[in-house]
N, CA, C, O and the ligand as a Tripos MOL2 file, in Angstrom:
@<TRIPOS>MOLECULE
protein
  237   235    60     0     0
PROTEIN
NO_CHARGES

@<TRIPOS>ATOM
      1 N        -117.4710  225.7690   42.5790 N.3       1 MET1
      2 CA       -118.0620  224.5530   42.0150 C.3       1 MET1
      3 C        -119.5620  224.5140   42.3640 C.2       1 MET1
      4 O        -120.0010  225.0480   43.3820 O.2       1 MET1
      5 N        -120.3250  223.8590   41.4720 N.am      2 PRO2
      6 CA       -121.7870  223.8470   41.6550 C.3       2 PRO2
      7 C        -122.1730  223.0710   42.9150 C.2       2 PRO2
      8 O        -121.6050  222.0310   43.2500 O.2       2 PRO2
      9 N        -123.1580  223.6340   43.5840 N.am      3 GLU3
     10 CA       -123.5990  223.0880   44.8400 C.3       3 GLU3
     11 C        -125.0900  223.3560   44.9960 C.2       3 GLU3
     12 O        -125.5830  224.4290   44.6470 O.2       3 GLU3
     13 N        -125.8090  222.3480   45.5340 N.am      4 ILE4
     14 CA       -127.2790  222.5950   45.7010 C.3       4 ILE4
     15 C        -127.5300  223.2820   47.0310 C.2       4 ILE4
     16 O        -127.0370  222.8490   48.0730 O.2       4 ILE4
     17 N        -128.3080  224.3650   46.9800 N.am      5 ARG5
     18 CA       -128.6450  225.1190   48.1760 C.3       5 ARG5
     19 C        -130.1540  225.2810   48.2680 C.2       5 ARG5
     20 O        -130.8430  225.3660   47.2520 O.2       5 ARG5
     21 N        -130.6610  225.3210   49.4960 N.am      6 ASN6
     22 CA       -132.0600  225.6250   49.7110 C.3       6 ASN6
     23 C        -132.1510  227.1210   49.9260 C.2       6 ASN6
     24 O        -131.4970  227.6960   50.7960 O.2       6 ASN6
     25 N        -133.0050  227.7430   49.0800 N.am      7 ILE7
     26 CA       -133.2030  229.1690   49.2250 C.3       7 ILE7
     27 C        -134.6120  229.4190   49.7570 C.2       7 ILE7
     28 O        -135.5950  228.9180   49.2120 O.2       7 ILE7
     29 N        -134.6890  230.1800   50.7980 N.am      8 GLU8
     30 CA       -135.9620  230.4930   51.3600 C.3       8 GLU8
     31 C        -136.6460  231.6200   50.5740 C.2       8 GLU8
     32 O        -136.0980  232.7070   50.3890 O.2       8 GLU8
     33 N        -137.8690  231.3080   50.1210 N.am      9 LYS9
     34 CA       -138.5770  232.2860   49.3150 C.3       9 LYS9
     35 C        -139.9260  232.5920   49.9070 C.2       9 LYS9
     36 O        -140.5600  231.7260   50.5090 O.2       9 LYS9
     37 N        -140.3650  233.8100   49.7410 N.am     10 GLN10
     38 CA       -141.7060  234.1920   50.1690 C.3      10 GLN10
     39 C        -142.4560  234.7350   48.9580 C.2      10 GLN10
     40 O        -141.8830  235.3960   48.0920 O.2      10 GLN10
     41 N        -143.7240  234.4440   48.9210 N.am     11 ALA11
     42 CA       -144.5200  234.9540   47.8100 C.3      11 ALA11
     43 C        -145.6780  235.7900   48.3050 C.2      11 ALA11
     44 O        -146.2960  235.4770   49.3230 O.2      11 ALA11
     45 N        -145.9710  236.8640   47.5740 N.am     12 MET12
     46 CA       -147.1580  237.6480   47.8640 C.3      12 MET12
     47 C        -148.3190  237.0510   47.1020 C.2      12 MET12
     48 O        -148.2820  236.9640   45.8750 O.2      12 MET12
     49 N        -149.3340  236.6450   47.8090 N.am     13 ASP13
     50 CA       -150.4760  236.0020   47.1520 C.3      13 ASP13
     51 C        -151.7680  236.7240   47.5070 C.2      13 ASP13
     52 O        -151.8180  237.4580   48.4940 O.2      13 ASP13
     53 N        -152.7760  236.5310   46.7390 N.am     14 GLU14
     54 CA       -154.0450  237.2730   46.9330 C.3      14 GLU14
     55 C        -155.1540  236.2680   47.2260 C.2      14 GLU14
     56 O        -155.4870  235.4390   46.3790 O.2      14 GLU14
     57 N        -155.7150  236.3420   48.4110 N.am     15 LYS15
     58 CA       -156.8470  235.4790   48.7480 C.3      15 LYS15
     59 C        -158.1370  236.1090   48.2290 C.2      15 LYS15
     60 O        -158.2990  237.3280   48.1760 O.2      15 LYS15
     61 N        -159.0440  235.2100   47.8510 N.am     16 CYS16
     62 CA       -160.3040  235.6730   47.3100 C.3      16 CYS16
     63 C        -161.0530  236.5260   48.3420 C.2      16 CYS16
     64 O        -161.2630  236.0940   49.4760 O.2      16 CYS16
     65 N        -161.4580  237.7530   47.9360 N.am     17 PRO17
     66 CA       -162.1580  238.6460   48.8890 C.3      17 PRO17
     67 C        -163.5930  238.2440   49.1030 C.2      17 PRO17
     68 O        -164.2500  238.7460   50.0140 O.2      17 PRO17
     69 N        -164.0910  237.3430   48.2750 N.am     18 VAL18
     70 CA       -165.5220  236.9020   48.3910 C.3      18 VAL18
     71 C        -165.6710  235.7130   49.2960 C.2      18 VAL18
     72 O        -166.3800  235.7860   50.3000 O.2      18 VAL18
     73 N        -165.0140  234.6010   48.9640 N.am     19 CYS19
     74 CA       -165.1880  233.3640   49.7790 C.3      19 CYS19
     75 C        -164.1010  233.1590   50.8080 C.2      19 CYS19
     76 O        -164.2540  232.3230   51.6990 O.2      19 CYS19
     77 N        -162.9910  233.9070   50.7140 N.am     20 GLN20
     78 CA       -161.9030  233.8370   51.6640 C.3      20 GLN20
     79 C        -161.2900  232.4460   51.7590 C.2      20 GLN20
     80 O        -160.5830  232.1450   52.7210 O.2      20 GLN20
     81 N        -161.5430  231.6270   50.8060 N.am     21 LYS21
     82 CA       -161.0120  230.2410   50.8030 C.3      21 LYS21
     83 C        -160.0400  230.0340   49.6820 C.2      21 LYS21
     84 O        -158.9610  229.4760   49.8770 O.2      21 LYS21
     85 N        -160.4270  230.4940   48.4730 N.am     22 GLY22
     86 CA       -159.6300  230.2530   47.2760 C.3      22 GLY22
     87 C        -158.5500  231.3250   47.1300 C.2      22 GLY22
     88 O        -158.5130  232.3170   47.8580 O.2      22 GLY22
     89 N        -157.6880  231.0820   46.1680 N.am     23 TRP23
     90 CA       -156.6440  232.0360   45.7950 C.3      23 TRP23
     91 C        -156.9320  232.5890   44.4320 C.2      23 TRP23
     92 O        -157.4520  231.8940   43.5590 O.2      23 TRP23
     93 N        -156.5920  233.8390   44.2520 N.am     24 MET24
     94 CA       -156.7840  234.4700   42.9800 C.3      24 MET24
     95 C        -155.6150  234.0950   42.0480 C.2      24 MET24
     96 O        -154.4470  234.3290   42.3550 O.2      24 MET24
     97 N        -155.9870  233.4970   40.8840 N.am     25 ARG25
     98 CA       -154.9830  233.0490   39.9000 C.3      25 ARG25
     99 C        -155.2400  233.6960   38.5400 C.2      25 ARG25
    100 O        -156.3790  233.8980   38.1190 O.2      25 ARG25
    101 N        -154.1070  234.0160   37.8610 N.am     26 PRO26
    102 CA       -154.3140  234.6700   36.5390 C.3      26 PRO26
    103 C        -155.0410  233.7400   35.5650 C.2      26 PRO26
    104 O        -154.7610  232.5420   35.5060 O.2      26 PRO26
    105 N        -155.9580  234.2990   34.8200 N.am     27 THR27
    106 CA       -156.6420  233.5330   33.7890 C.3      27 THR27
    107 C        -155.9060  233.5580   32.4660 C.2      27 THR27
    108 O        -156.2630  232.8360   31.5350 O.2      27 THR27
    109 N        -154.8760  234.3910   32.3820 N.am     28 GLY28
    110 CA       -154.1460  234.5290   31.1420 C.3      28 GLY28
    111 C        -154.6340  235.6890   30.2810 C.2      28 GLY28
    112 O        -154.0450  236.0250   29.2530 O.2      28 GLY28
    113 N        -155.7290  236.2850   30.7400 N.am     29 ILE29
    114 CA       -156.2880  237.4390   29.9910 C.3      29 ILE29
    115 C        -155.6810  238.7170   30.5280 C.2      29 ILE29
    116 O        -155.7220  238.9720   31.7310 O.2      29 ILE29
    117 N        -155.1340  239.4970   29.6680 N.am     30 VAL30
    118 CA       -154.5480  240.7930   30.0110 C.3      30 VAL30
    119 C        -155.3940  241.8670   29.4030 C.2      30 VAL30
    120 O        -155.6720  241.8760   28.2040 O.2      30 VAL30
    121 N        -155.8060  242.7910   30.2730 N.am     31 ILE31
    122 CA       -156.6390  243.9270   29.8460 C.3      31 ILE31
    123 C        -155.6870  245.0510   29.4010 C.2      31 ILE31
    124 O        -154.8790  245.5590   30.1780 O.2      31 ILE31
    125 N        -155.8130  245.3990   28.1700 N.am     32 THR32
    126 CA       -154.9360  246.4000   27.5610 C.3      32 THR32
    127 C        -155.3900  247.7740   28.0490 C.2      32 THR32
    128 O        -156.3990  248.3080   27.5880 O.2      32 THR32
    129 N        -154.6390  248.3310   28.9780 N.am     33 ALA33
    130 CA       -154.8830  249.6470   29.5340 C.3      33 ALA33
    131 C        -153.5640  250.2070   29.9430 C.2      33 ALA33
    132 O        -152.5220  249.5740   29.7720 O.2      33 ALA33
    133 N        -153.6040  251.3890   30.4800 N.am     34 GLU34
    134 CA       -152.3520  252.0430   30.9670 C.3      34 GLU34
    135 C        -152.5090  252.3400   32.3960 C.2      34 GLU34
    136 O        -153.1670  253.3320   32.7110 O.2      34 GLU34
    137 N        -151.9430  251.5420   33.3600 N.am     35 PRO35
    138 CA       -151.1170  250.3620   33.1050 C.3      35 PRO35
    139 C        -152.0120  249.1120   32.7920 C.2      35 PRO35
    140 O        -153.2010  249.1210   33.1090 O.2      35 PRO35
    141 N        -151.4580  248.0800   32.1940 N.am     36 PRO36
    142 CA       -152.2340  246.8830   31.8980 C.3      36 PRO36
    143 C        -152.7110  246.1810   33.1560 C.2      36 PRO36
    144 O        -152.0730  246.2630   34.2060 O.2      36 PRO36
    145 N        -153.8330  245.4940   33.0430 N.am     37 GLN37
    146 CA       -154.3530  244.7470   34.1880 C.3      37 GLN37
    147 C        -154.4820  243.2690   33.8450 C.2      37 GLN37
    148 O        -154.6640  242.9070   32.6830 O.2      37 GLN37
    149 N        -154.3890  242.4450   34.8330 N.am     38 PHE38
    150 CA       -154.4350  241.0350   34.6510 C.3      38 PHE38
    151 C        -155.6670  240.4510   35.3180 C.2      38 PHE38
    152 O        -155.9130  240.6420   36.5090 O.2      38 PHE38
    153 N        -156.4290  239.7370   34.5110 N.am     39 GLU39
    154 CA       -157.6560  239.1180   35.0350 C.3      39 GLU39
    155 C        -157.2550  237.8890   35.8530 C.2      39 GLU39
    156 O        -156.4360  237.0740   35.4290 O.2      39 GLU39
    157 N        -157.8660  237.7860   37.0510 N.am     40 HIS40
    158 CA       -157.6640  236.6580   37.9600 C.3      40 HIS40
    159 C        -159.0010  236.0210   38.2750 C.2      40 HIS40
    160 O        -160.0540  236.6580   38.2460 O.2      40 HIS40
    161 N        -158.9140  234.7310   38.5790 N.am     41 LYS41
    162 CA       -160.1380  234.0250   38.9500 C.3      41 LYS41
    163 C        -159.8980  233.2220   40.2300 C.2      41 LYS41
    164 O        -158.8350  232.6270   40.4040 O.2      41 LYS41
    165 N        -160.8630  233.2080   41.1010 N.am     42 CYS42
    166 CA       -160.7290  232.4780   42.3640 C.3      42 CYS42
    167 C        -160.7250  230.9630   42.1120 C.2      42 CYS42
    168 O        -161.5300  230.4550   41.3310 O.2      42 CYS42
    169 N        -159.8070  230.2500   42.7840 N.am     43 THR43
    170 CA       -159.7100  228.7950   42.6060 C.3      43 THR43
    171 C        -160.8900  228.0860   43.2630 C.2      43 THR43
    172 O        -161.1200  226.9100   42.9830 O.2      43 THR43
    173 N        -161.6330  228.7510   44.1130 N.am     44 SER44
    174 CA       -162.7100  228.1140   44.8240 C.3      44 SER44
    175 C        -164.0730  228.4730   44.2860 C.2      44 SER44
    176 O        -164.8470  227.5810   43.9390 O.2      44 SER44
    177 N        -164.4010  229.7830   44.2030 N.am     45 CYS45
    178 CA       -165.7450  230.2000   43.7900 C.3      45 CYS45
    179 C        -165.8040  230.7970   42.4100 C.2      45 CYS45
    180 O        -166.8800  231.1820   41.9530 O.2      45 CYS45
    181 N        -164.6680  230.8850   41.7260 N.am     46 SER46
    182 CA       -164.5950  231.4270   40.3410 C.3      46 SER46
    183 C        -164.9050  232.9280   40.2480 C.2      46 SER46
    184 O        -165.2070  233.4360   39.1680 O.2      46 SER46
    185 N        -164.8310  233.6200   41.3620 N.am     47 TYR47
    186 CA       -165.0040  235.0800   41.3290 C.3      47 TYR47
    187 C        -163.8460  235.6930   40.4970 C.2      47 TYR47
    188 O        -162.7000  235.2570   40.6070 O.2      47 TYR47
    189 N        -164.1600  236.6840   39.6870 N.am     48 LYS48
    190 CA       -163.1540  237.2770   38.8470 C.3      48 LYS48
    191 C        -162.8460  238.7150   39.2670 C.2      48 LYS48
    192 O        -163.7390  239.4980   39.5900 O.2      48 LYS48
    193 N        -161.5670  239.0280   39.2500 N.am     49 GLN49
    194 CA       -161.1590  240.4030   39.5300 C.3      49 GLN49
    195 C        -159.8810  240.7690   38.7910 C.2      49 GLN49
    196 O        -159.0450  239.8990   38.5460 O.2      49 GLN49
    197 N        -159.7120  242.0240   38.4360 N.am     50 ASN50
    198 CA       -158.5130  242.4540   37.7700 C.3      50 ASN50
    199 C        -157.5510  243.1050   38.7190 C.2      50 ASN50
    200 O        -157.9350  243.8610   39.6110 O.2      50 ASN50
    201 N        -156.2560  242.7890   38.5070 N.am     51 TYR51
    202 CA       -155.2020  243.3680   39.3340 C.3      51 TYR51
    203 C        -154.1090  243.9280   38.4320 C.2      51 TYR51
    204 O        -153.9720  243.5350   37.2740 O.2      51 TYR51
    205 N        -153.3290  244.8590   38.9950 N.am     52 TYR52
    206 CA       -152.2230  245.4180   38.2650 C.3      52 TYR52
    207 C        -150.9860  244.5460   38.2730 C.2      52 TYR52
    208 O        -150.0400  244.8060   37.5300 O.2      52 TYR52
    209 N        -150.9790  243.4960   39.1200 N.am     53 VAL53
    210 CA       -149.8760  242.5320   39.2000 C.3      53 VAL53
    211 C        -150.4540  241.1550   39.0320 C.2      53 VAL53
    212 O        -151.6630  240.9480   39.1390 O.2      53 VAL53
    213 N        -149.5470  240.1870   38.7590 N.am     54 GLN54
    214 CA       -149.9860  238.8150   38.7020 C.3      54 GLN54
    215 C        -149.5660  238.0660   39.9480 C.2      54 GLN54
    216 O        -148.3900  237.9850   40.3040 O.2      54 GLN54
    217 N        -150.6000  237.5150   40.6000 N.am     55 TYR55
    218 CA       -150.3270  236.7500   41.8410 C.3      55 TYR55
    219 C        -150.1000  235.2850   41.5390 C.2      55 TYR55
    220 O        -150.6850  234.7980   40.5710 O.2      55 TYR55
    221 N        -149.3000  234.5400   42.2850 N.am     56 PRO56
    222 CA       -148.4160  235.0800   43.3380 C.3      56 PRO56
    223 C        -147.0920  235.5680   42.7220 C.2      56 PRO56
    224 O        -146.6780  235.1160   41.6540 O.2      56 PRO56
    225 N        -146.4710  236.4690   43.4060 N.am     57 TYR57
    226 CA       -145.1350  236.9040   42.9550 C.3      57 TYR57
    227 C        -144.1470  236.8560   44.1160 C.2      57 TYR57
    228 O        -144.5030  237.0730   45.2750 O.2      57 TYR57
    229 N        -142.9420  236.5760   43.7800 N.am     58 VAL58
    230 CA       -141.8890  236.3350   44.8050 C.3      58 VAL58
    231 C        -141.4180  237.7300   45.3220 C.2      58 VAL58
    232 O        -141.1690  238.6700   44.5670 O.2      58 VAL58
    233 N        -141.3230  237.7740   46.6500 N.am     59 VAL59
    234 CA       -140.8500  239.0260   47.2910 C.3      59 VAL59
    235 C        -139.4770  238.8250   47.8810 C.2      59 VAL59
    236 O        -138.9120  239.7520   48.4590 O.2      59 VAL59
    237 ZN       -163.6120  232.7980   45.9880 Zn       60 ZN60
@<TRIPOS>BOND
     1     1     2 1
     2     2     3 1
     3     3     4 2
     4     3     5 am
     5     5     6 1
     6     6     7 1
     7     7     8 2
     8     7     9 am
     9     9    10 1
    10    10    11 1
    11    11    12 2
    12    11    13 am
    13    13    14 1
    14    14    15 1
    15    15    16 2
    16    15    17 am
    17    17    18 1
    18    18    19 1
    19    19    20 2
    20    19    21 am
    21    21    22 1
    22    22    23 1
    23    23    24 2
    24    23    25 am
    25    25    26 1
    26    26    27 1
    27    27    28 2
    28    27    29 am
    29    29    30 1
    30    30    31 1
    31    31    32 2
    32    31    33 am
    33    33    34 1
    34    34    35 1
    35    35    36 2
    36    35    37 am
    37    37    38 1
    38    38    39 1
    39    39    40 2
    40    39    41 am
    41    41    42 1
    42    42    43 1
    43    43    44 2
    44    43    45 am
    45    45    46 1
    46    46    47 1
    47    47    48 2
    48    47    49 am
    49    49    50 1
    50    50    51 1
    51    51    52 2
    52    51    53 am
    53    53    54 1
    54    54    55 1
    55    55    56 2
    56    55    57 am
    57    57    58 1
    58    58    59 1
    59    59    60 2
    60    59    61 am
    61    61    62 1
    62    62    63 1
    63    63    64 2
    64    63    65 am
    65    65    66 1
    66    66    67 1
    67    67    68 2
    68    67    69 am
    69    69    70 1
    70    70    71 1
    71    71    72 2
    72    71    73 am
    73    73    74 1
    74    74    75 1
    75    75    76 2
    76    75    77 am
    77    77    78 1
    78    78    79 1
    79    79    80 2
    80    79    81 am
    81    81    82 1
    82    82    83 1
    83    83    84 2
    84    83    85 am
    85    85    86 1
    86    86    87 1
    87    87    88 2
    88    87    89 am
    89    89    90 1
    90    90    91 1
    91    91    92 2
    92    91    93 am
    93    93    94 1
    94    94    95 1
    95    95    96 2
    96    95    97 am
    97    97    98 1
    98    98    99 1
    99    99   100 2
   100    99   101 am
   101   101   102 1
   102   102   103 1
   103   103   104 2
   104   103   105 am
   105   105   106 1
   106   106   107 1
   107   107   108 2
   108   107   109 am
   109   109   110 1
   110   110   111 1
   111   111   112 2
   112   111   113 am
   113   113   114 1
   114   114   115 1
   115   115   116 2
   116   115   117 am
   117   117   118 1
   118   118   119 1
   119   119   120 2
   120   119   121 am
   121   121   122 1
   122   122   123 1
   123   123   124 2
   124   123   125 am
   125   125   126 1
   126   126   127 1
   127   127   128 2
   128   127   129 am
   129   129   130 1
   130   130   131 1
   131   131   132 2
   132   131   133 am
   133   133   134 1
   134   134   135 1
   135   135   136 2
   136   135   137 am
   137   137   138 1
   138   138   139 1
   139   139   140 2
   140   139   141 am
   141   141   142 1
   142   142   143 1
   143   143   144 2
   144   143   145 am
   145   145   146 1
   146   146   147 1
   147   147   148 2
   148   147   149 am
   149   149   150 1
   150   150   151 1
   151   151   152 2
   152   151   153 am
   153   153   154 1
   154   154   155 1
   155   155   156 2
   156   155   157 am
   157   157   158 1
   158   158   159 1
   159   159   160 2
   160   159   161 am
   161   161   162 1
   162   162   163 1
   163   163   164 2
   164   163   165 am
   165   165   166 1
   166   166   167 1
   167   167   168 2
   168   167   169 am
   169   169   170 1
   170   170   171 1
   171   171   172 2
   172   171   173 am
   173   173   174 1
   174   174   175 1
   175   175   176 2
   176   175   177 am
   177   177   178 1
   178   178   179 1
   179   179   180 2
   180   179   181 am
   181   181   182 1
   182   182   183 1
   183   183   184 2
   184   183   185 am
   185   185   186 1
   186   186   187 1
   187   187   188 2
   188   187   189 am
   189   189   190 1
   190   190   191 1
   191   191   192 2
   192   191   193 am
   193   193   194 1
   194   194   195 1
   195   195   196 2
   196   195   197 am
   197   197   198 1
   198   198   199 1
   199   199   200 2
   200   199   201 am
   201   201   202 1
   202   202   203 1
   203   203   204 2
   204   203   205 am
   205   205   206 1
   206   206   207 1
   207   207   208 2
   208   207   209 am
   209   209   210 1
   210   210   211 1
   211   211   212 2
   212   211   213 am
   213   213   214 1
   214   214   215 1
   215   215   216 2
   216   215   217 am
   217   217   218 1
   218   218   219 1
   219   219   220 2
   220   219   221 am
   221   221   222 1
   222   222   223 1
   223   223   224 2
   224   223   225 am
   225   225   226 1
   226   226   227 1
   227   227   228 2
   228   227   229 am
   229   229   230 1
   230   230   231 1
   231   231   232 2
   232   231   233 am
   233   233   234 1
   234   234   235 1
   235   235   236 2
@<TRIPOS>SUBSTRUCTURE
     1 MET1         2 RESIDUE 1 A MET
     2 PRO2         6 RESIDUE 1 A PRO
     3 GLU3        10 RESIDUE 1 A GLU
     4 ILE4        14 RESIDUE 1 A ILE
     5 ARG5        18 RESIDUE 1 A ARG
     6 ASN6        22 RESIDUE 1 A ASN
     7 ILE7        26 RESIDUE 1 A ILE
     8 GLU8        30 RESIDUE 1 A GLU
     9 LYS9        34 RESIDUE 1 A LYS
    10 GLN10       38 RESIDUE 1 A GLN
    11 ALA11       42 RESIDUE 1 A ALA
    12 MET12       46 RESIDUE 1 A MET
    13 ASP13       50 RESIDUE 1 A ASP
    14 GLU14       54 RESIDUE 1 A GLU
    15 LYS15       58 RESIDUE 1 A LYS
    16 CYS16       62 RESIDUE 1 A CYS
    17 PRO17       66 RESIDUE 1 A PRO
    18 VAL18       70 RESIDUE 1 A VAL
    19 CYS19       74 RESIDUE 1 A CYS
    20 GLN20       78 RESIDUE 1 A GLN
    21 LYS21       82 RESIDUE 1 A LYS
    22 GLY22       86 RESIDUE 1 A GLY
    23 TRP23       90 RESIDUE 1 A TRP
    24 MET24       94 RESIDUE 1 A MET
    25 ARG25       98 RESIDUE 1 A ARG
    26 PRO26      102 RESIDUE 1 A PRO
    27 THR27      106 RESIDUE 1 A THR
    28 GLY28      110 RESIDUE 1 A GLY
    29 ILE29      114 RESIDUE 1 A ILE
    30 VAL30      118 RESIDUE 1 A VAL
    31 ILE31      122 RESIDUE 1 A ILE
    32 THR32      126 RESIDUE 1 A THR
    33 ALA33      130 RESIDUE 1 A ALA
    34 GLU34      134 RESIDUE 1 A GLU
    35 PRO35      138 RESIDUE 1 A PRO
    36 PRO36      142 RESIDUE 1 A PRO
    37 GLN37      146 RESIDUE 1 A GLN
    38 PHE38      150 RESIDUE 1 A PHE
    39 GLU39      154 RESIDUE 1 A GLU
    40 HIS40      158 RESIDUE 1 A HIS
    41 LYS41      162 RESIDUE 1 A LYS
    42 CYS42      166 RESIDUE 1 A CYS
    43 THR43      170 RESIDUE 1 A THR
    44 SER44      174 RESIDUE 1 A SER
    45 CYS45      178 RESIDUE 1 A CYS
    46 SER46      182 RESIDUE 1 A SER
    47 TYR47      186 RESIDUE 1 A TYR
    48 LYS48      190 RESIDUE 1 A LYS
    49 GLN49      194 RESIDUE 1 A GLN
    50 ASN50      198 RESIDUE 1 A ASN
    51 TYR51      202 RESIDUE 1 A TYR
    52 TYR52      206 RESIDUE 1 A TYR
    53 VAL53      210 RESIDUE 1 A VAL
    54 GLN54      214 RESIDUE 1 A GLN
    55 TYR55      218 RESIDUE 1 A TYR
    56 PRO56      222 RESIDUE 1 A PRO
    57 TYR57      226 RESIDUE 1 A TYR
    58 VAL58      230 RESIDUE 1 A VAL
    59 VAL59      234 RESIDUE 1 A VAL
    60 ZN60       237 GROUP 0 **** ****
């Protein structure tokens, strides 16, 4: 029967390498390459960087 459970989750996240305060979040822009890259932007200083994964992801 259905029952509500709390599941403990952990996420891999990427902190901004420039200001060390913000988190890198996907802008929605995907760079078409092999493999594809995802553009991210810092939530604090707006620094942009491309990654092969989208942060945060559940581990
Ligand atoms: Zn930043």
